[in-house]
C-alpha positions in Angstrom: 77.9 94.7 114.8 76.2 93.1 111.2 78.3 90.4 109.4 78.1 93.0 106.6 79.2 95.5 107.8 82.1 93.6 109.3 83.2 91.4 106.8 83.7 95.2 105.0 85.7 96.6 107.9 87.8 93.2 107.2 88.7 94.3 104.4 89.5 97.7 104.4 91.4 97.0 107.1 93.2 94.3 105.2 93.4 96.6 101.7 95.8 99.1 103.2 97.7 97.1 105.3 98.6 95.7 102.4 99.0 99.4 100.6 101.4 100.7 103.3 103.5 96.7 103.8 103.3 97.4 99.8 105.0 100.7 100.1 107.0 99.9 102.4 108.7 97.0 100.3 109.1 99.2 97.3 108.8 102.2 97.8 107.0 104.7 96.4 108.4 105.3 93.8 108.6 101.2 93.3 112.1 100.6 94.0 113.4 102.4 96.7 111.7 101.0 99.7 113.4 99.0 102.6 115.4 97.1 100.1 117.2 100.5 98.8 119.4 101.1 95.9 123.5 101.2 95.4 125.6 101.6 92.7 128.5 100.9 94.6 129.3 97.7 96.6 129.2 97.8 99.7 129.0 95.1 102.6 125.5 93.9 103.6 124.8 93.0 108.2 125.7 89.4 106.9 129.9 90.3 105.7 129.1 89.8 101.9 129.7 92.5 99.2 126.4 93.6 97.9 125.2 95.4 94.8 122.2 96.9 93.1 119.0 95.9 93.9 120.4 93.6 95.9 122.5 91.2 93.8 125.3 90.0 95.6 128.2 86.8 94.0 130.4 88.2 91.0 131.8 91.3 92.2 134.3 93.6 91.3 134.3 95.5 94.7 137.0 98.2 94.1 134.6 99.1 91.1 131.5 101.5 91.0 128.4 99.1 89.6 128.7 99.9 85.6 125.0 98.9 84.6 123.2 101.6 85.2 125.7 103.7 82.0 124.3 99.9 79.4 
């Protein structure tokens, strides 16, 4: 395989991998991939209260996250 063809194939594979990773992480709409969105607080896998796009900290646990309504 010629060096120029090898570089072109490597660039195509690398670009495809970046595109697939971007879709998996951010989702096709740009906001709903592996991260997910939940406007209702929940305990994540390690027991930390989380809401929205992964915000943690001072969360009003029993209520619905109101930021969407503003």
